[in-house]
C-alpha positions as CSV (number, residue, x, y, z in Angstrom):
1,X,-30.9,10.5,4.0
2,X,-28.6,9.4,1.0
3,X,-26.8,6.2,1.3
4,X,-23.1,6.1,2.3
5,X,-21.9,6.1,-1.2
6,X,-24.6,8.1,-2.8
7,X,-24.2,11.8,-2.2
8,X,-24.7,13.5,-5.4
9,X,-23.9,17.1,-4.9
10,X,-25.2,20.1,-7.1
11,X,-24.1,23.7,-7.0
12,X,-26.5,26.3,-7.8
13,X,-24.7,29.7,-8.7
14,X,-21.1,29.5,-10.3
15,X,-20.0,33.0,-9.3
16,X,-17.2,33.4,-6.7
17,X,-18.9,31.8,-3.9
18,X,-20.1,28.7,-5.6
19,X,-17.0,28.1,-7.5
20,X,-15.0,28.0,-4.5
21,X,-17.2,25.7,-2.6
22,X,-17.5,23.4,-5.7
23,X,-13.8,23.3,-5.8
24,X,-14.0,22.4,-2.2
25,X,-16.4,19.7,-2.7
26,X,-13.8,18.1,-5.2
27,X,-10.5,18.7,-3.3
28,X,-11.2,19.0,0.2
29,X,-13.9,16.6,1.3
30,X,-12.5,13.2,2.2
31,X,-15.8,11.5,2.4
32,X,-17.3,9.6,-0.5
33,X,-19.4,12.2,-2.3
34,X,-19.5,13.6,-6.1
35,X,-20.0,16.8,-7.5
36,X,-22.5,16.0,-10.1
37,X,-24.4,19.0,-11.4
38,X,-23.5,22.7,-11.8
39,X,-26.2,25.4,-12.9
40,X,-25.9,29.1,-13.4
41,X,-28.2,31.4,-15.5
42,X,-25.0,32.4,-17.2
43,X,-24.3,29.3,-19.0
44,X,-20.6,30.2,-19.9
45,X,-19.8,30.7,-16.0
46,X,-21.0,27.3,-15.2
47,X,-18.9,25.7,-18.3
48,X,-16.0,27.6,-17.4
49,X,-16.2,26.4,-13.7
50,X,-16.6,22.7,-15.0
51,X,-13.5,23.0,-17.3
52,X,-11.3,24.1,-14.1
53,X,-12.9,21.1,-12.3
54,X,-12.5,18.5,-15.3
55,X,-16.1,17.6,-15.0
56,X,-18.0,19.0,-18.2
57,X,-20.6,16.4,-17.9
58,X,-21.8,18.3,-14.7
59,X,-23.1,21.6,-16.7
60,X,-27.0,21.1,-16.7
61,X,-28.9,22.8,-19.4
62,X,-32.0,23.8,-17.0
63,X,-33.0,24.1,-13.4
64,X,-35.0,21.1,-13.6
65,X,-32.1,18.9,-15.1
66,X,-30.2,20.3,-12.5
67,X,-32.5,19.1,-9.7
68,X,-32.7,15.8,-11.1
69,X,-28.8,15.1,-11.0
70,X,-28.4,15.9,-7.2
71,X,-29.7,15.2,-3.9
72,X,-27.8,17.7,-2.0
73,X,-27.4,21.2,-3.3
74,X,-25.3,24.2,-2.2
75,X,-27.2,27.5,-3.1
76,X,-24.9,30.2,-3.8
77,X,-26.8,32.3,-6.2
78,X,-27.5,35.6,-3.8
79,X,-30.4,36.7,-6.4
80,X,-33.7,38.4,-5.8
81,X,-35.4,35.2,-7.0
82,X,-33.1,33.1,-4.3
83,X,-36.2,32.2,-2.1
84,X,-38.4,30.9,-4.7
85,X,-35.6,28.8,-6.0
86,X,-34.9,27.5,-2.2
87,X,-38.6,26.5,-2.1
88,X,-38.5,24.5,-5.4
89,X,-35.2,22.8,-4.3
90,X,-37.0,21.5,-0.7
91,X,-40.2,20.7,-2.5
92,X,-38.0,18.4,-4.7
93,X,-36.9,16.7,-1.4
94,X,-33.4,17.7,-1.9
95,X,-30.9,18.4,1.1
96,X,-29.6,22.0,1.3
97,X,-26.7,24.3,2.4
98,X,-27.8,27.9,2.1
99,X,-25.5,30.6,1.5
100,X,-28.2,33.4,0.9
101,X,-29.2,33.2,4.5
102,X,-31.3,36.6,4.2
103,X,-34.0,34.4,2.4
104,X,-34.6,32.5,5.3
105,X,-35.7,35.2,7.6
106,X,-39.4,35.5,8.1
107,X,-40.1,32.5,5.9
108,X,-42.1,30.0,8.0
109,X,-43.0,28.1,4.5
110,X,-39.3,27.3,4.1
111,X,-38.8,25.5,7.7
112,X,-42.4,23.8,7.2
113,X,-41.2,22.2,4.2
114,X,-38.1,21.0,5.5
115,X,-39.8,19.4,8.4
116,X,-42.6,17.9,6.1
117,X,-40.0,16.3,3.8
118,X,-37.7,15.6,6.7
119,X,-34.6,17.3,5.2
120,X,-31.3,18.5,6.2
121,X,-31.1,22.3,6.0
122,X,-27.7,23.6,6.5
123,X,-27.0,27.2,7.7
124,X,-23.6,28.3,7.9
125,X,-22.4,30.8,10.7
126,X,-20.9,33.1,8.2
127,X,-18.7,35.9,8.5
128,X,-19.2,36.7,12.3
129,X,-18.0,35.2,15.5
130,X,-20.4,34.5,18.6
131,X,-23.0,32.3,16.8
132,X,-22.8,29.7,19.1
133,X,-22.8,31.6,22.3
134,X,-25.9,33.3,20.9
135,X,-27.6,30.0,20.3
136,X,-26.9,29.2,24.0
137,X,-28.5,32.5,25.3
138,X,-31.6,32.4,23.2
139,X,-32.7,29.7,25.6
140,X,-33.2,32.5,28.1
141,X,-34.4,36.1,27.7
142,X,-32.3,38.2,25.5
143,X,-32.8,41.9,26.1
144,X,-31.0,43.3,22.9
145,X,-28.9,42.5,20.1
146,X,-26.9,45.3,18.3
147,X,-25.0,44.4,15.1
148,X,-22.6,47.0,13.7
149,X,-21.4,46.5,10.4
150,X,-18.3,48.3,8.9
151,X,-17.6,48.1,5.0
152,X,-15.4,50.0,2.6
153,X,-17.7,51.8,-0.1
154,X,-16.6,49.4,-2.7
155,X,-18.3,46.7,-0.4
156,X,-21.5,48.4,-0.8
157,X,-21.2,49.8,-4.4
158,X,-24.4,49.1,-6.8
159,X,-26.8,48.7,-4.1
160,X,-30.4,50.7,-5.2
161,X,-30.5,51.5,-1.4
162,X,-28.2,54.5,-1.8
163,X,-29.8,55.7,-5.2
164,X,-33.2,55.8,-3.2
165,X,-31.6,57.6,-0.3
166,X,-29.6,60.1,-2.5
167,X,-26.4,58.8,-1.0
168,X,-23.2,59.0,-3.1
169,X,-20.7,56.5,-2.0
170,X,-17.7,58.2,-3.8
171,X,-18.5,61.2,-1.9
172,X,-18.3,59.9,1.4
173,X,-14.7,61.0,3.0
174,X,-15.1,60.0,6.6
175,X,-16.8,57.3,8.6
176,X,-20.6,57.6,7.9
177,X,-23.6,55.4,9.3
178,X,-25.6,54.6,6.0
179,X,-28.1,52.4,7.6
180,X,-29.7,52.2,11.2
181,X,-32.8,50.0,11.7
182,X,-34.3,46.8,12.3
183,X,-32.9,43.3,10.8
184,X,-36.1,43.1,8.3
185,X,-35.2,46.3,6.8
186,X,-31.4,45.5,6.6
187,X,-31.8,42.3,4.7
188,X,-34.5,44.0,2.5
189,X,-32.1,46.8,1.6
190,X,-29.1,45.1,1.6
191,X,-29.7,41.2,0.3
192,X,-26.0,41.0,-0.9
193,X,-24.2,42.6,1.9
194,X,-25.9,41.8,5.1
195,X,-26.5,38.1,5.1
196,X,-24.6,38.0,8.6
197,X,-27.8,40.0,10.0
198,X,-30.2,37.3,9.1
199,X,-27.7,34.7,10.6
200,X,-27.9,36.5,13.8
201,X,-31.6,36.9,13.8
202,X,-32.1,33.3,13.1
203,X,-29.8,32.0,15.9
204,X,-31.3,34.2,18.5
205,X,-34.9,33.5,17.6
206,X,-35.2,37.1,18.8
207,X,-35.2,39.2,15.4
208,X,-37.6,42.1,16.9
209,X,-35.1,42.8,19.8
210,X,-32.3,43.2,17.1
211,X,-30.7,46.6,15.7
212,X,-28.6,46.8,12.8
213,X,-26.2,49.6,11.9
214,X,-24.0,49.7,8.6
215,X,-21.1,52.3,8.6
216,X,-18.9,52.8,5.5
217,X,-15.5,55.0,5.2
218,X,-13.0,55.2,2.5
219,X,-10.4,54.4,5.5
220,X,-12.0,50.9,6.2
221,X,-9.7,48.2,4.8
222,X,-11.9,45.3,5.7
223,X,-15.3,43.9,6.6
224,X,-16.1,43.9,9.8
225,X,-18.9,42.9,12.4
226,X,-19.3,43.9,15.9
227,X,-21.8,41.8,17.8
228,X,-23.2,43.0,21.1
229,X,-25.8,40.7,22.9
230,X,-27.4,41.4,26.5
231,X,-29.6,39.3,28.2
232,X,-30.3,37.0,31.4
233,X,-26.8,35.0,30.7
234,X,-25.0,38.7,30.9
235,X,-23.4,40.4,28.1
236,X,-21.0,39.4,25.3
237,X,-19.5,41.3,22.4
238,X,-17.5,40.0,19.5
239,X,-15.6,41.8,16.9
240,X,-14.8,40.1,13.4
241,X,-12.7,41.8,10.9
242,X,-12.8,40.1,7.5
243,X,-10.8,40.3,4.6
244,X,-12.8,40.2,1.3
245,X,-13.3,37.1,-0.9
246,X,-10.3,37.5,-3.3
247,X,-13.0,37.0,-6.3
248,X,-16.0,39.2,-5.0
249,X,-15.2,42.2,-2.7
250,X,-19.0,42.2,-1.6
251,X,-18.5,39.0,0.1
252,X,-16.3,38.0,3.2
253,X,-13.9,35.4,2.8
254,X,-14.9,34.0,6.2
255,X,-18.3,33.4,5.1
256,X,-17.0,31.1,2.1
257,X,-15.0,29.3,4.6
258,X,-17.7,28.8,6.9
259,X,-19.5,27.2,4.2
260,X,-16.9,24.8,3.7
261,X,-16.6,23.9,7.4
262,X,-20.6,23.2,7.5
263,X,-19.9,21.0,4.4
264,X,-17.1,19.3,6.2
265,X,-18.9,18.7,9.5
266,X,-21.9,17.3,7.6
267,X,-20.4,14.8,5.3
268,X,-17.3,13.9,7.2
269,X,-18.8,13.9,10.7
270,X,-22.6,13.5,10.7
271,X,-22.4,11.3,7.5
272,X,-19.7,9.1,9.0
273,X,-21.1,9.0,12.5
274,X,-18.0,10.5,14.1
């Protein structure tokens, strides 16, 4: 654990999510920590963010340079190689907040590295309510978990899954189920749209009991997640209606706010011992 006045925070990925979390670090955290590093494969995007935050020195020319300037990293890349980057961060013994939660599913190696290096690995609750209740329920038998996600077509656009299945989102005129399967298939086919499914699977510790349904309609104006859990504890149902992140229609705003709250808890509560 870093010393009280020596938290050097790096943001990996300077898109919509990374930019908002970087801004929160510089303006929203009261604890004595510093944003010291920004890295993105699009260097201009990193430079633009650094200019807005008035920290031009934080832009790093390479991933290795980025690692050297940070001891706590916020991962917000949401890319195909995110898991490999996460592993490299942890092998370098950096504490980590993961926004690409789907990369954590079925990855024992990541958790082994965290344990071996005695690191803090933070996973936000994301864009859904009920995660704390689910963690409590997981201490006993869980019979089934059903996650039903509803998104407007623009929130799913550009996903190769639809081309593979011959689905033209522009031709959908009514409420349509575009996916119905297990969580592993959901995360594989929708890596940028369904991080919440991985969050639920990790929290429940019962991914094999989980079913995921994705529904779209041009009438949907928000991203919503309905969670039903049945087990020894009884049954609960939650429904979360999310507006999209202003900068990225594929990301729920609550997911970004969840990342902010997780940072706040870590740096202002755990860190300060309150």
